[in-house]
C-alpha positions in Angstrom: -149.6 56.1 -15.2 -146.0 56.1 -14.3 -144.9 53.1 -12.3 -141.6 53.3 -10.2 -139.6 50.0 -8.6 -140.2 49.3 -5.1 -137.6 51.0 -2.7 -134.4 48.9 -2.1 -135.2 46.6 -5.1 -133.1 47.7 -7.8 -132.6 47.1 -11.6 -129.6 45.9 -12.8 -128.5 47.1 -16.2 -125.5 47.6 -18.8 -122.5 48.3 -18.0 -123.1 47.2 -14.3 -124.1 43.7 -15.3 -120.9 43.1 -16.9 -119.4 43.3 -13.4 -121.9 40.7 -12.1 -121.1 38.4 -15.0 -117.3 38.5 -14.1 -118.0 37.6 -10.5 -120.6 34.9 -11.4 -118.0 33.3 -14.0 -115.3 33.7 -11.4 -117.5 32.0 -8.7 -118.2 28.9 -11.2 -114.7 28.7 -12.1 -112.9 28.9 -8.4 -115.6 26.5 -7.1 -115.6 23.9 -9.7 -111.6 23.3 -9.0 -112.8 22.8 -5.3 -115.4 20.2 -6.2 -118.2 22.4 -5.4 -121.5 21.5 -7.2 -124.3 23.8 -8.0 -127.6 23.5 -6.2 -130.6 25.8 -6.6 -133.2 25.9 -3.7 -136.8 27.7 -3.9 -137.2 31.6 -3.1 -140.1 30.8 -1.0 -139.5 28.3 1.9 -141.7 27.8 4.8 -141.3 30.6 7.7 -140.4 27.7 10.2 -137.2 26.6 8.6 -135.9 30.4 9.3 -137.5 30.4 12.6 -135.7 27.1 13.6 -132.2 27.8 11.4 -131.4 31.5 11.8 -133.1 31.9 15.6 -136.6 33.3 16.5 -135.0 36.4 18.7 -132.8 37.5 15.6 -133.3 40.7 13.6 -133.9 39.0 10.8 -136.7 36.9 12.0 -138.2 39.6 14.2 -137.9 42.5 11.8 -136.7 41.8 8.6 -138.4 38.6 6.8 -140.9 39.1 4.1 -143.3 36.6 5.5 -146.9 36.3 4.4 -150.1 33.6 4.6 -150.6 31.7 1.1 -153.8 30.6 -0.1 -153.2 27.3 1.8 -153.3 29.2 4.9 -149.3 28.2 5.1 -146.8 30.8 6.7 -144.1 31.6 3.8 -141.1 33.5 3.6 -139.1 35.1 0.9 -135.7 33.7 1.7 -133.4 36.2 3.9 -130.5 34.0 3.5 -129.0 30.7 1.7 -127.9 28.3 4.3 -131.3 27.2 6.1 -132.7 26.2 2.4 -129.7 24.5 1.4 -129.9 22.6 4.8 -133.6 21.8 4.3 -132.6 20.7 1.0 -129.9 18.5 2.1 -131.9 16.7 4.9 -135.2 16.2 2.8 -133.1 14.8 -0.1 -131.1 12.5 2.1 -127.8 14.1 0.5 -125.7 12.8 3.6 -125.8 9.3 1.3 -123.6 10.9 -1.2 -119.7 10.6 -0.7 -118.4 12.7 2.0 -117.8 15.7 2.1 -120.6 17.1 0.2 -119.9 20.5 -1.3 -122.6 22.9 -2.9 -122.8 26.5 -4.1 -125.8 28.3 -5.0 -126.4 31.9 -6.3 -129.4 34.2 -6.4 -131.7 36.6 -4.6 -132.3 37.2 -0.9 -135.0 39.4 0.8 -135.0 41.6 3.8 -137.3 44.5 4.8 -134.6 46.9 6.0 -133.3 50.5 5.1 -131.7 50.5 1.9 -128.1 52.0 2.0 -124.8 51.8 0.2 -124.1 48.0 -1.0 -127.7 46.9 0.9 -131.0 46.2 -0.5 -134.4 44.7 0.3 -133.7 42.6 -2.5 -130.0 41.7 -2.8 -128.1 38.8 -4.3 -125.6 36.4 -3.0 -123.3 33.7 -3.8 -122.7 30.7 -1.2 -120.9 27.7 -0.5 -121.8 25.0 1.9 -119.6 22.0 2.9 -121.1 19.0 4.8 -119.4 16.0 6.7 -116.1 17.2 7.8 -115.5 18.3 11.2 -111.7 19.0 10.6 -110.4 22.4 10.6 -108.7 21.9 7.2 -112.4 22.3 6.2 -112.9 25.6 7.4 -109.1 26.5 6.1 -110.2 25.2 2.5 -113.2 27.5 2.7 -111.3 30.7 3.5 -108.8 30.0 1.0 -111.4 29.2 -1.6 -113.2 32.8 -0.3 -109.8 34.3 -1.0 -108.9 32.8 -4.3 -112.3 33.7 -5.7 -111.9 37.6 -4.5 -108.3 37.5 -6.2 -109.5 36.0 -9.4 -112.4 38.9 -10.0 -109.8 41.4 -9.4 -110.3 42.0 -5.5 -107.3 41.9 -3.1 -105.9 43.4 0.0 -109.6 42.9 1.9 -109.5 42.1 5.6 -110.2 38.9 6.8 -111.4 38.7 10.3 -111.6 35.3 12.2 -112.9 34.1 15.4 -114.2 30.9 17.5 -117.3 31.3 19.3 -117.3 27.9 21.0 -119.6 25.1 21.1 -122.7 23.9 23.2 -120.0 22.7 25.9 -118.1 25.9 26.7 -120.6 28.6 25.2 -123.2 28.5 28.7 -119.7 29.6 30.7 -119.1 32.5 28.4 -122.9 33.4 28.1 -122.7 33.9 31.6 -119.8 35.9 31.8 -121.5 38.2 29.2 -124.5 38.4 31.5 -122.5 39.4 34.7 -120.7 42.0 32.5 -123.7 43.6 31.0 -126.1 43.7 34.0 -124.6 46.6 35.7 -125.0 48.8 32.5 -128.0 47.3 30.9 -130.1 50.3 31.0 -127.7 52.5 29.3 -127.8 49.8 26.2 -130.1 50.5 23.4 -133.3 48.8 23.4 -132.2 45.8 20.8 -129.3 45.4 23.1 -131.5 45.0 26.2 -133.6 42.5 24.4 -130.7 40.3 23.3 -129.4 40.5 26.8 -132.7 38.1 27.6 -132.3 36.1 24.2 -128.7 35.8 23.0 -126.1 38.1 24.7 -123.5 37.4 22.3 -125.4 39.3 19.9 -124.6 42.4 22.0 -121.1 42.2 20.8 -122.3 42.3 17.3 -124.4 46.0 17.9 -123.4 48.7 15.4 -124.3 51.6 17.5 -121.5 53.9 18.7 -122.5 54.0 22.6 -122.8 50.5 22.9 -119.7 49.8 21.1 -117.9 52.2 24.0 -120.0 50.3 26.8 -119.0 46.9 26.0 -115.3 47.8 26.2 -113.6 45.5 28.5 -116.4 42.4 28.0 -115.0 38.9 28.6 -113.4 37.6 25.1 -115.1 34.3 24.0 -111.7 32.6 23.1 -110.9 32.6 27.0 -113.9 30.3 27.4 -113.0 27.8 24.8 -113.0 24.4 25.8 -110.3 22.0 25.1 -111.6 20.8 21.8 -112.7 24.2 20.1 -109.2 25.3 21.6 -107.5 23.1 19.4 -109.9 23.1 16.6 -109.1 26.8 16.4 -105.1 26.8 16.9 -105.2 24.1 13.8 -107.2 26.3 11.7 -104.8 29.4 12.4 -101.7 27.2 11.5 -103.0 26.3 8.3 -104.0 29.7 7.4 -100.3 30.9 8.5 -99.0 27.9 6.4 -100.8 29.2 3.3 -99.8 32.9 4.2 -103.4 34.0 4.3 -103.6 37.4 6.2 -106.3 37.5 9.1 -107.2 39.6 12.0 -108.3 38.2 15.2 -111.9 39.7 16.3 -112.9 38.5 19.3 -116.5 40.5 18.9 -117.2 38.6 15.7 -120.0 36.6 16.7 -122.4 36.9 13.6 -126.1 37.7 13.6 -127.5 34.2 13.3 -128.0 31.7 16.0 -126.7 28.5 14.3 -122.9 29.3 14.2 -120.5 27.1 16.2 -116.6 27.3 16.4 -115.5 29.2 13.7 -117.0 32.5 12.4 -115.2 34.6 9.8 -115.9 37.8 7.8 -114.2 39.5 4.9 -114.5 43.2 5.3 -113.6 46.6 3.3 -113.1 50.1 4.6 -114.7 51.7 1.4 -118.4 50.6 2.1 -119.2 52.6 5.1 -120.8 51.1 8.2 -122.0 47.9 6.4 -118.5 46.8 5.5 -119.0 43.1 5.2 -118.5 41.8 1.8 -118.6 38.2 2.7 -119.2 36.3 5.8 -119.7 32.4 7.2 -118.9 30.1 9.8 -119.3 26.5 11.0 -122.8 25.2 12.1 -122.3 21.8 13.2 -125.7 21.2 14.9 -128.1 22.8 12.3 -128.4 19.6 10.2 -129.6 17.6 13.5 -131.7 20.5 14.4 -133.7 20.2 11.0 -134.2 16.4 11.6 -131.0 14.9 10.0 -128.3 13.0 11.0 -125.6 14.7 13.0 -123.4 16.4 10.4 -120.7 19.1 10.5 -121.1 21.8 8.5 -119.6 25.2 7.3 -120.3 27.6 4.6 -119.9 31.3 3.6 -121.9 33.9 1.5 -120.7 36.7 -0.5 -122.6 40.0 -0.9 -123.1 40.5 -5.0 -123.8 44.1 -4.9 -121.0 45.0 -2.4 -118.5 43.1 -4.5 -119.5 45.0 -7.5 -119.3 48.5 -5.8 -115.6 47.6 -5.1 -115.0 46.5 -8.7 -116.3 49.7 -10.0 -114.0 51.6 -8.0 -110.9 49.5 -8.8 -111.6 49.3 -12.6 -113.9 51.0 -15.1 -116.7 48.6 -16.4 -117.2 49.1 -19.9 -120.4 48.3 -21.8 -119.7 45.0 -24.4 -120.0 45.9 -28.4 -120.2 44.1 -31.3 -117.6 42.9 -33.3 -118.8 43.5 -36.7 -121.7 46.2 -38.1 -122.6 45.3 -41.5 -123.9 48.3 -43.3 -125.8 48.0 -46.8 -127.1 49.9 -49.4 -129.6 48.3 -51.8 -132.5 46.0 -51.2 -130.4 42.9 -52.8 -127.3 43.8 -50.6 -129.8 44.1 -47.5 -130.3 40.6 -47.7 -127.0 39.4 -48.3 -126.0 41.5 -45.4 -128.7 39.8 -43.4 -127.3 36.2 -44.3 -123.7 37.6 -43.4 -124.7 38.6 -40.1 -126.5 35.4 -39.0 -123.4 33.2 -40.7 -121.3 35.5 -38.3 -123.2 34.6 -35.1 -123.4 31.1 -35.9 -119.7 31.5 -35.6 -119.8 32.8 -32.2 -118.9 36.3 -33.3 -121.4 39.2 -32.4 -122.9 41.0 -35.3 -125.2 43.7 -35.7 -127.2 45.2 -39.0 -129.0 48.1 -39.8 -132.8 47.8 -40.2 -135.0 49.5 -42.8 -132.5 51.0 -45.4 -131.3 54.1 -43.6 -128.5 56.0 -45.3 -124.8 54.7 -45.1 -124.0 57.8 -42.9 -126.6 56.8 -40.7 -125.6 53.3 -40.3 -122.0 54.0 -39.7 -123.1 56.6 -37.0 -125.2 53.8 -35.5 -122.1 51.5 -35.6 -120.0 54.0 -33.9 -122.5 54.4 -31.2 -122.6 50.7 -30.5 -118.8 50.8 -30.1 -118.4 48.0 -33.0 -114.8 47.2 -33.7 -115.6 47.0 -37.6 -117.9 48.0 -40.1 -118.8 46.0 -43.1 -120.0 47.9 -46.2 -122.2 46.0 -49.0 -123.9 47.7 -51.7 -125.3 46.2 -54.8 -122.1 46.9 -57.0 -120.1 45.0 -54.1 -122.5 42.4 -54.4 -122.2 41.9 -58.1 -118.4 41.8 -57.8 -118.8 39.0 -54.9 -116.6 41.5 -52.5 -117.3 44.1 -49.3 -115.5 46.9 -47.9 -114.5 46.8 -44.1 -113.3 49.3 -41.7 -111.6 49.0 -38.4 -113.5 51.7 -36.6 -111.0 51.7 -33.8 -107.6 52.3 -35.5 -109.1 53.7 -39.1 -107.9 51.0 -41.1 -110.0 50.0 -44.1 -109.7 47.2 -47.0 -111.6 44.9 -48.9 -112.5 41.2 -48.6 -114.2 38.4 -50.7 -117.8 37.8 -49.5 -116.9 34.1 -49.1 -114.2 35.4 -46.8 -115.6 37.4 -44.5 -116.2 34.9 -41.8 -112.4 33.7 -41.7 -111.4 37.4 -41.6 -113.3 38.4 -38.5 -112.7 34.8 -36.9 -109.0 35.6 -37.2 -109.3 39.2 -35.6 -111.5 37.8 -32.6 
């Protein structure tokens, strides 16, 4: 019987995995400079935390979550995003007792049952960062600048930063009513999802990707016209800091994000090379969520980066080469085969990637394998070389060759690494 992977759940193989490792290493490097520490939360969580955090009327909760009843008759879900689990952990472990701000980052798989398309899968991976305890717009600016630095470190520049403010509990009701009034006359012309959103969260009509709905909402009220004094001041100060640090951005009044927990600042990083689903990273402020999870009132902000989309962009900008060994040790004769094994292990102990032949193949066959592996050097040891205490080496890239004492092999390749 032939088995196939599930639709929308992809295997990640070399050489693509090299691009993943570049992104992960870049994230660890950049995040550490900003004082973010790694946090790891479970893949499975109680379904309630996503209903409470993301919003019961969102597409994720209504249509996309992998939810099931476990053997303890509890409703559990495979996490569709990372913020709600991190907030649950923050409250449960009383992390607010740590010095403020508390900065964390995470990485790992997320799960949503949706139509697979370019850069979008049912099992997908995110790297995210969350900061708790600071309400000042300087924290918003720090996260956006950190995200920009991360993208540049891994080799991506020129992406679009889109920014908006969606207000707070004080000013949001007036804007919500303005939207209800605007949409009411033509509500029957909108898609069924938007008609449902009209009753549950009319802001999300602005986020609909259907072309007809986009045309119908032309001229809709702009959220920044309804900001209270506090939200307006926060947004203006954020933009002032971004301007001071020459962070390019576009104001997008329709950027409301699909999750209910956002307040004030929302932002996305987009690329025109990803088709309809063009967001590479997205985030915003969620000042009420910790309190809604039973913790103390705690301002917070975060973002998540889509790994598959970053990998897709990286592969367009640069070729991803399969990693290759530094040295391939070819041997001729039983005694030299054992000595070759010892040399390979010694090289590996010094941090050098070394490979060897298995089972006494011909020299021609061994060198062919070295070439297929992309090895930089071939080291040849026969019984005669072993008696003389020497080995032959060949640089397979530039076609140079020479002789080296067996005792000096490690030093030779350590110098050329």
